[in-house]
mmCIF file of the N, C-alpha and C atoms, coordinates in Angstrom:
data_MODEL
# 
_entry.id   MODEL 
# 
loop_
_atom_site.group_PDB 
_atom_site.id 
_atom_site.type_symbol 
_atom_site.label_atom_id 
_atom_site.label_alt_id 
_atom_site.label_comp_id 
_atom_site.label_asym_id 
_atom_site.label_entity_id 
_atom_site.label_seq_id 
_atom_site.pdbx_PDB_ins_code 
_atom_site.Cartn_x 
_atom_site.Cartn_y 
_atom_site.Cartn_z 
_atom_site.occupancy 
_atom_site.B_iso_or_equiv 
_atom_site.pdbx_formal_charge 
_atom_site.auth_seq_id 
_atom_site.auth_comp_id 
_atom_site.auth_asym_id 
_atom_site.auth_atom_id 
_atom_site.pdbx_PDB_model_num 
ATOM 1   N N  . MET A 1 1  ? 0.800   -1.235  -0.069 1.00 0.00 ? 1  MET A N  1 
ATOM 2   C CA . MET A 1 1  ? 0.023   -0.007  -0.002 1.00 0.00 ? 1  MET A CA 1 
ATOM 3   C C  . MET A 1 1  ? 0.853   1.201   -0.034 1.00 0.00 ? 1  MET A C  1 
ATOM 4   N N  . SER A 1 2  ? 0.471   2.244   -0.677 1.00 0.00 ? 2  SER A N  1 
ATOM 5   C CA . SER A 1 2  ? 1.182   3.497   -0.758 1.00 0.00 ? 2  SER A CA 1 
ATOM 6   C C  . SER A 1 2  ? 0.247   4.599   -0.092 1.00 0.00 ? 2  SER A C  1 
ATOM 7   N N  . VAL A 1 3  ? 0.894   5.359   0.784  1.00 0.00 ? 3  VAL A N  1 
ATOM 8   C CA . VAL A 1 3  ? 0.110   6.375   1.619  1.00 0.00 ? 3  VAL A CA 1 
ATOM 9   C C  . VAL A 1 3  ? 0.801   7.701   1.303  1.00 0.00 ? 3  VAL A C  1 
ATOM 10  N N  . ASP A 1 4  ? -0.057  8.823   1.037  1.00 0.00 ? 4  ASP A N  1 
ATOM 11  C CA . ASP A 1 4  ? 0.391   10.073  0.816  1.00 0.00 ? 4  ASP A CA 1 
ATOM 12  C C  . ASP A 1 4  ? 0.604   10.760  2.260  1.00 0.00 ? 4  ASP A C  1 
ATOM 13  N N  . LEU A 1 5  ? 1.837   11.080  2.655  1.00 0.00 ? 5  LEU A N  1 
ATOM 14  C CA . LEU A 1 5  ? 2.088   11.616  3.882  1.00 0.00 ? 5  LEU A CA 1 
ATOM 15  C C  . LEU A 1 5  ? 2.696   13.075  3.707  1.00 0.00 ? 5  LEU A C  1 
ATOM 16  N N  . ARG A 1 6  ? 2.153   14.016  4.587  1.00 0.00 ? 6  ARG A N  1 
ATOM 17  C CA . ARG A 1 6  ? 2.676   15.385  4.563  1.00 0.00 ? 6  ARG A CA 1 
ATOM 18  C C  . ARG A 1 6  ? 3.074   15.874  6.033  1.00 0.00 ? 6  ARG A C  1 
ATOM 19  N N  . ALA A 1 7  ? 4.171   16.498  6.136  1.00 0.00 ? 7  ALA A N  1 
ATOM 20  C CA . ALA A 1 7  ? 4.593   16.948  7.396  1.00 0.00 ? 7  ALA A CA 1 
ATOM 21  C C  . ALA A 1 7  ? 3.465   17.848  8.102  1.00 0.00 ? 7  ALA A C  1 
ATOM 22  N N  . GLY A 1 8  ? 3.276   17.624  9.432  1.00 0.00 ? 8  GLY A N  1 
ATOM 23  C CA . GLY A 1 8  ? 2.285   18.353  10.152 1.00 0.00 ? 8  GLY A CA 1 
ATOM 24  C C  . GLY A 1 8  ? 0.812   18.082  9.862  1.00 0.00 ? 8  GLY A C  1 
ATOM 25  N N  . SER A 1 9  ? 0.520   16.990  9.057  1.00 0.00 ? 9  SER A N  1 
ATOM 26  C CA . SER A 1 9  ? -0.831  16.632  8.791  1.00 0.00 ? 9  SER A CA 1 
ATOM 27  C C  . SER A 1 9  ? -1.098  15.249  9.359  1.00 0.00 ? 9  SER A C  1 
ATOM 28  N N  . THR A 1 10 ? -2.433  14.927  9.413  1.00 0.00 ? 10 THR A N  1 
ATOM 29  C CA . THR A 1 10 ? -2.832  13.612  9.884  1.00 0.00 ? 10 THR A CA 1 
ATOM 30  C C  . THR A 1 10 ? -3.360  12.789  8.703  1.00 0.00 ? 10 THR A C  1 
ATOM 31  N N  . THR A 1 11 ? -2.955  11.610  8.517  1.00 0.00 ? 11 THR A N  1 
ATOM 32  C CA . THR A 1 11 ? -3.421  10.725  7.470  1.00 0.00 ? 11 THR A CA 1 
ATOM 33  C C  . THR A 1 11 ? -4.330  9.722   8.105  1.00 0.00 ? 11 THR A C  1 
ATOM 34  N N  . TYR A 1 12 ? -5.534  9.517   7.425  1.00 0.00 ? 12 TYR A N  1 
ATOM 35  C CA . TYR A 1 12 ? -6.538  8.527   8.022  1.00 0.00 ? 12 TYR A CA 1 
ATOM 36  C C  . TYR A 1 12 ? -6.657  7.360   7.069  1.00 0.00 ? 12 TYR A C  1 
ATOM 37  N N  . LEU A 1 13 ? -6.690  6.117   7.658  1.00 0.00 ? 13 LEU A N  1 
ATOM 38  C CA . LEU A 1 13 ? -6.877  4.866   6.902  1.00 0.00 ? 13 LEU A CA 1 
ATOM 39  C C  . LEU A 1 13 ? -8.143  4.180   7.443  1.00 0.00 ? 13 LEU A C  1 
ATOM 40  N N  . SER A 1 14 ? -8.849  3.551   6.566  1.00 0.00 ? 14 SER A N  1 
ATOM 41  C CA . SER A 1 14 ? -9.995  2.763   6.870  1.00 0.00 ? 14 SER A CA 1 
ATOM 42  C C  . SER A 1 14 ? -9.618  1.325   6.729  1.00 0.00 ? 14 SER A C  1 
ATOM 43  N N  . ALA A 1 15 ? -9.929  0.471   7.779  1.00 0.00 ? 15 ALA A N  1 
ATOM 44  C CA . ALA A 1 15 ? -9.662  -0.968  7.697  1.00 0.00 ? 15 ALA A CA 1 
ATOM 45  C C  . ALA A 1 15 ? -10.852 -1.662  7.371  1.00 0.00 ? 15 ALA A C  1 
ATOM 46  N N  . GLN A 1 16 ? -10.853 -2.358  6.194  1.00 0.00 ? 16 GLN A N  1 
ATOM 47  C CA . GLN A 1 16 ? -12.041 -3.061  5.715  1.00 0.00 ? 16 GLN A CA 1 
ATOM 48  C C  . GLN A 1 16 ? -11.657 -4.578  5.643  1.00 0.00 ? 16 GLN A C  1 
ATOM 49  N N  . PRO A 1 17 ? -12.349 -5.301  6.567  1.00 0.00 ? 17 PRO A N  1 
ATOM 50  C CA . PRO A 1 17 ? -12.193 -6.807  6.524  1.00 0.00 ? 17 PRO A CA 1 
ATOM 51  C C  . PRO A 1 17 ? -12.678 -7.441  5.219  1.00 0.00 ? 17 PRO A C  1 
ATOM 52  N N  . GLN A 1 18 ? -11.985 -8.395  4.709  1.00 0.00 ? 18 GLN A N  1 
ATOM 53  C CA . GLN A 1 18 ? -12.275 -9.100  3.390  1.00 0.00 ? 18 GLN A CA 1 
ATOM 54  C C  . GLN A 1 18 ? -12.700 -10.528 3.737  1.00 0.00 ? 18 GLN A C  1 
ATOM 55  N N  . MET A 1 19 ? -13.878 -10.965 3.242  1.00 0.00 ? 19 MET A N  1 
ATOM 56  C CA . MET A 1 19 ? -14.356 -12.274 3.383  1.00 0.00 ? 19 MET A CA 1 
ATOM 57  C C  . MET A 1 19 ? -13.900 -13.089 2.103  1.00 0.00 ? 19 MET A C  1 
ATOM 58  N N  . GLY A 1 20 ? -13.536 -14.406 2.355  1.00 0.00 ? 20 GLY A N  1 
ATOM 59  C CA . GLY A 1 20 ? -13.152 -15.112 1.161  1.00 0.00 ? 20 GLY A CA 1 
ATOM 60  C C  . GLY A 1 20 ? -12.466 -16.451 1.615  1.00 0.00 ? 20 GLY A C  1 
ATOM 61  N N  . ILE A 1 21 ? -12.317 -17.384 0.695  1.00 0.00 ? 21 ILE A N  1 
ATOM 62  C CA . ILE A 1 21 ? -11.802 -18.710 0.951  1.00 0.00 ? 21 ILE A CA 1 
ATOM 63  C C  . ILE A 1 21 ? -10.277 -18.649 0.832  1.00 0.00 ? 21 ILE A C  1 
ATOM 64  N N  . ILE A 1 22 ? -9.793  -17.863 -0.116 1.00 0.00 ? 22 ILE A N  1 
ATOM 65  C CA . ILE A 1 22 ? -8.285  -17.910 -0.293 1.00 0.00 ? 22 ILE A CA 1 
ATOM 66  C C  . ILE A 1 22 ? -7.608  -17.194 0.803  1.00 0.00 ? 22 ILE A C  1 
ATOM 67  N N  . THR A 1 23 ? -8.029  -15.977 1.204  1.00 0.00 ? 23 THR A N  1 
ATOM 68  C CA . THR A 1 23 ? -7.472  -15.225 2.348  1.00 0.00 ? 23 THR A CA 1 
ATOM 69  C C  . THR A 1 23 ? -8.498  -14.844 3.379  1.00 0.00 ? 23 THR A C  1 
ATOM 70  N N  . PRO A 1 24 ? -9.021  -15.763 4.100  1.00 0.00 ? 24 PRO A N  1 
ATOM 71  C CA . PRO A 1 24 ? -10.061 -15.386 5.169  1.00 0.00 ? 24 PRO A CA 1 
ATOM 72  C C  . PRO A 1 24 ? -9.420  -14.470 6.218  1.00 0.00 ? 24 PRO A C  1 
ATOM 73  N N  . GLY A 1 25 ? -10.088 -13.468 6.597  1.00 0.00 ? 25 GLY A N  1 
ATOM 74  C CA . GLY A 1 25 ? -9.632  -12.594 7.712  1.00 0.00 ? 25 GLY A CA 1 
ATOM 75  C C  . GLY A 1 25 ? -8.704  -11.547 7.233  1.00 0.00 ? 25 GLY A C  1 
ATOM 76  N N  . ALA A 1 26 ? -8.410  -11.420 5.900  1.00 0.00 ? 26 ALA A N  1 
ATOM 77  C CA . ALA A 1 26 ? -7.600  -10.370 5.433  1.00 0.00 ? 26 ALA A CA 1 
ATOM 78  C C  . ALA A 1 26 ? -8.224  -9.019  5.640  1.00 0.00 ? 26 ALA A C  1 
ATOM 79  N N  . ILE A 1 27 ? -7.418  -8.013  5.895  1.00 0.00 ? 27 ILE A N  1 
ATOM 80  C CA . ILE A 1 27 ? -7.943  -6.619  6.044  1.00 0.00 ? 27 ILE A CA 1 
ATOM 81  C C  . ILE A 1 27 ? -7.240  -5.778  4.981  1.00 0.00 ? 27 ILE A C  1 
ATOM 82  N N  . THR A 1 28 ? -8.025  -5.017  4.270  1.00 0.00 ? 28 THR A N  1 
ATOM 83  C CA . THR A 1 28 ? -7.549  -4.028  3.301  1.00 0.00 ? 28 THR A CA 1 
ATOM 84  C C  . THR A 1 28 ? -7.621  -2.620  3.848  1.00 0.00 ? 28 THR A C  1 
ATOM 85  N N  . LEU A 1 29 ? -6.548  -1.870  3.753  1.00 0.00 ? 29 LEU A N  1 
ATOM 86  C CA . LEU A 1 29 ? -6.451  -0.570  4.261  1.00 0.00 ? 29 LEU A CA 1 
ATOM 87  C C  . LEU A 1 29 ? -6.646  0.429   3.106  1.00 0.00 ? 29 LEU A C  1 
ATOM 88  N N  . ILE A 1 30 ? -7.541  1.414   3.304  1.00 0.00 ? 30 ILE A N  1 
ATOM 89  C CA . ILE A 1 30 ? -7.778  2.340   2.245  1.00 0.00 ? 30 ILE A CA 1 
ATOM 90  C C  . ILE A 1 30 ? -7.604  3.700   2.847  1.00 0.00 ? 30 ILE A C  1 
ATOM 91  N N  . GLN A 1 31 ? -6.939  4.638   2.224  1.00 0.00 ? 31 GLN A N  1 
ATOM 92  C CA . GLN A 1 31 ? -6.695  5.953   2.612  1.00 0.00 ? 31 GLN A CA 1 
ATOM 93  C C  . GLN A 1 31 ? -7.999  6.769   2.400  1.00 0.00 ? 31 GLN A C  1 
ATOM 94  N N  . VAL A 1 32 ? -8.483  7.499   3.450  1.00 0.00 ? 32 VAL A N  1 
ATOM 95  C CA . VAL A 1 32 ? -9.755  8.229   3.245  1.00 0.00 ? 32 VAL A CA 1 
ATOM 96  C C  . VAL A 1 32 ? -9.421  9.791   3.485  1.00 0.00 ? 32 VAL A C  1 
ATOM 97  N N  . THR A 1 33 ? -10.242 10.661  3.120  1.00 0.00 ? 33 THR A N  1 
ATOM 98  C CA . THR A 1 33 ? -10.098 12.042  3.306  1.00 0.00 ? 33 THR A CA 1 
ATOM 99  C C  . THR A 1 33 ? -10.063 12.422  4.785  1.00 0.00 ? 33 THR A C  1 
ATOM 100 N N  . GLU A 1 34 ? -9.451  13.632  5.090  1.00 0.00 ? 34 GLU A N  1 
ATOM 101 C CA . GLU A 1 34 ? -9.433  13.997  6.463  1.00 0.00 ? 34 GLU A CA 1 
ATOM 102 C C  . GLU A 1 34 ? -10.856 14.145  6.981  1.00 0.00 ? 34 GLU A C  1 
ATOM 103 N N  . SER A 1 35 ? -11.771 14.717  6.243  1.00 0.00 ? 35 SER A N  1 
ATOM 104 C CA . SER A 1 35 ? -13.116 14.874  6.749  1.00 0.00 ? 35 SER A CA 1 
ATOM 105 C C  . SER A 1 35 ? -13.751 13.568  7.026  1.00 0.00 ? 35 SER A C  1 
ATOM 106 N N  . GLN A 1 36 ? -13.590 12.545  6.185  1.00 0.00 ? 36 GLN A N  1 
ATOM 107 C CA . GLN A 1 36 ? -14.123 11.266  6.439  1.00 0.00 ? 36 GLN A CA 1 
ATOM 108 C C  . GLN A 1 36 ? -13.483 10.545  7.576  1.00 0.00 ? 36 GLN A C  1 
ATOM 109 N N  . GLY A 1 37 ? -12.165 10.673  7.775  1.00 0.00 ? 37 GLY A N  1 
ATOM 110 C CA . GLY A 1 37 ? -11.438 10.084  8.845  1.00 0.00 ? 37 GLY A CA 1 
ATOM 111 C C  . GLY A 1 37 ? -11.916 10.698  10.199 1.00 0.00 ? 37 GLY A C  1 
ATOM 112 N N  . ARG A 1 38 ? -12.068 12.088  10.258 1.00 0.00 ? 38 ARG A N  1 
ATOM 113 C CA . ARG A 1 38 ? -12.486 12.739  11.476 1.00 0.00 ? 38 ARG A CA 1 
ATOM 114 C C  . ARG A 1 38 ? -13.938 12.356  11.828 1.00 0.00 ? 38 ARG A C  1 
ATOM 115 N N  . ALA A 1 39 ? -14.834 12.179  10.893 1.00 0.00 ? 39 ALA A N  1 
ATOM 116 C CA . ALA A 1 39 ? -16.122 11.760  11.119 1.00 0.00 ? 39 ALA A CA 1 
ATOM 117 C C  . ALA A 1 39 ? -16.175 10.319  11.648 1.00 0.00 ? 39 ALA A C  1 
ATOM 118 N N  . ASP A 1 40 ? -15.311 9.441   11.120 1.00 0.00 ? 40 ASP A N  1 
ATOM 119 C CA . ASP A 1 40 ? -15.360 8.059   11.534 1.00 0.00 ? 40 ASP A CA 1 
ATOM 120 C C  . ASP A 1 40 ? -14.777 7.847   12.947 1.00 0.00 ? 40 ASP A C  1 
ATOM 121 N N  . VAL A 1 41 ? -13.789 8.747   13.370 1.00 0.00 ? 41 VAL A N  1 
ATOM 122 C CA . VAL A 1 41 ? -13.245 8.553   14.710 1.00 0.00 ? 41 VAL A CA 1 
ATOM 123 C C  . VAL A 1 41 ? -13.993 9.480   15.858 1.00 0.00 ? 41 VAL A C  1 
ATOM 124 N N  . ALA A 1 42 ? -14.922 10.285  15.429 1.00 0.00 ? 42 ALA A N  1 
ATOM 125 C CA . ALA A 1 42 ? -15.615 11.177  16.278 1.00 0.00 ? 42 ALA A CA 1 
ATOM 126 C C  . ALA A 1 42 ? -16.277 10.482  17.441 1.00 0.00 ? 42 ALA A C  1 
ATOM 127 N N  . SER A 1 43 ? -16.794 9.255   17.287 1.00 0.00 ? 43 SER A N  1 
ATOM 128 C CA . SER A 1 43 ? -17.473 8.565   18.322 1.00 0.00 ? 43 SER A CA 1 
ATOM 129 C C  . SER A 1 43 ? -16.603 7.587   19.111 1.00 0.00 ? 43 SER A C  1 
ATOM 130 N N  . LEU A 1 44 ? -15.404 7.555   18.751 1.00 0.00 ? 44 LEU A N  1 
ATOM 131 C CA . LEU A 1 44 ? -14.543 6.526   19.435 1.00 0.00 ? 44 LEU A CA 1 
ATOM 132 C C  . LEU A 1 44 ? -14.041 7.120   20.753 1.00 0.00 ? 44 LEU A C  1 
ATOM 133 N N  . HIS A 1 45 ? -13.705 6.306   21.737 1.00 0.00 ? 45 HIS A N  1 
ATOM 134 C CA . HIS A 1 45 ? -13.240 6.697   23.077 1.00 0.00 ? 45 HIS A CA 1 
ATOM 135 C C  . HIS A 1 45 ? -11.877 5.972   23.314 1.00 0.00 ? 45 HIS A C  1 
ATOM 136 N N  . GLN A 1 46 ? -10.936 6.688   23.864 1.00 0.00 ? 46 GLN A N  1 
ATOM 137 C CA . GLN A 1 46 ? -9.640  6.201   24.177 1.00 0.00 ? 46 GLN A CA 1 
ATOM 138 C C  . GLN A 1 46 ? -9.683  5.587   25.576 1.00 0.00 ? 46 GLN A C  1 
ATOM 139 N N  . SER A 1 47 ? -9.022  4.401   25.659 1.00 0.00 ? 47 SER A N  1 
ATOM 140 C CA . SER A 1 47 ? -8.891  3.695   26.881 1.00 0.00 ? 47 SER A CA 1 
ATOM 141 C C  . SER A 1 47 ? -7.415  3.631   27.272 1.00 0.00 ? 47 SER A C  1 
ATOM 142 N N  . ASN A 1 48 ? -7.174  3.974   28.498 1.00 0.00 ? 48 ASN A N  1 
ATOM 143 C CA . ASN A 1 48 ? -5.748  3.972   28.994 1.00 0.00 ? 48 ASN A CA 1 
ATOM 144 C C  . ASN A 1 48 ? -5.481  2.902   29.984 1.00 0.00 ? 48 ASN A C  1 
ATOM 145 N N  . SER A 1 49 ? -6.118  1.803   29.975 1.00 0.00 ? 49 SER A N  1 
ATOM 146 C CA . SER A 1 49 ? -6.101  0.697   30.947 1.00 0.00 ? 49 SER A CA 1 
ATOM 147 C C  . SER A 1 49 ? -5.005  -0.215  30.435 1.00 0.00 ? 49 SER A C  1 
ATOM 148 N N  . SER A 1 50 ? -4.474  -0.999  31.448 1.00 0.00 ? 50 SER A N  1 
ATOM 149 C CA . SER A 1 50 ? -3.456  -1.933  31.140 1.00 0.00 ? 50 SER A CA 1 
ATOM 150 C C  . SER A 1 50 ? -4.019  -3.357  31.080 1.00 0.00 ? 50 SER A C  1 
ATOM 151 N N  . CYS A 1 51 ? -3.491  -4.208  30.134 1.00 0.00 ? 51 CYS A N  1 
ATOM 152 C CA . CYS A 1 51 ? -3.908  -5.620  30.038 1.00 0.00 ? 51 CYS A CA 1 
ATOM 153 C C  . CYS A 1 51 ? -2.983  -6.479  30.790 1.00 0.00 ? 51 CYS A C  1 
ATOM 154 N N  . GLY A 1 52 ? -2.116  -5.912  31.587 1.00 0.00 ? 52 GLY A N  1 
ATOM 155 C CA . GLY A 1 52 ? -1.162  -6.761  32.335 1.00 0.00 ? 52 GLY A CA 1 
ATOM 156 C C  . GLY A 1 52 ? -1.795  -7.451  33.616 1.00 0.00 ? 52 GLY A C  1 
ATOM 157 N N  . LYS A 1 53 ? -0.889  -7.697  34.561 1.00 0.00 ? 53 LYS A N  1 
ATOM 158 C CA . LYS A 1 53 ? -1.315  -8.333  35.821 1.00 0.00 ? 53 LYS A CA 1 
ATOM 159 C C  . LYS A 1 53 ? -2.274  -7.400  36.638 1.00 0.00 ? 53 LYS A C  1 
ATOM 160 N N  . ALA A 1 54 ? -3.149  -8.056  37.340 1.00 0.00 ? 54 ALA A N  1 
ATOM 161 C CA . ALA A 1 54 ? -4.206  -7.326  38.190 1.00 0.00 ? 54 ALA A CA 1 
ATOM 162 C C  . ALA A 1 54 ? -3.559  -6.927  39.520 1.00 0.00 ? 54 ALA A C  1 
# 
């Protein structure tokens, strides 16, 4: 995959799972516009918890 990167900007990728017999579970990454990327992540929440020992 080739991604257009520019200093000082954020690049957004969309991960799309692919179904199939030859490559089950494969994920295709597609570069999306900044407006689409911001809209897609607007409802996400960051979690700062640890998955280590309790």
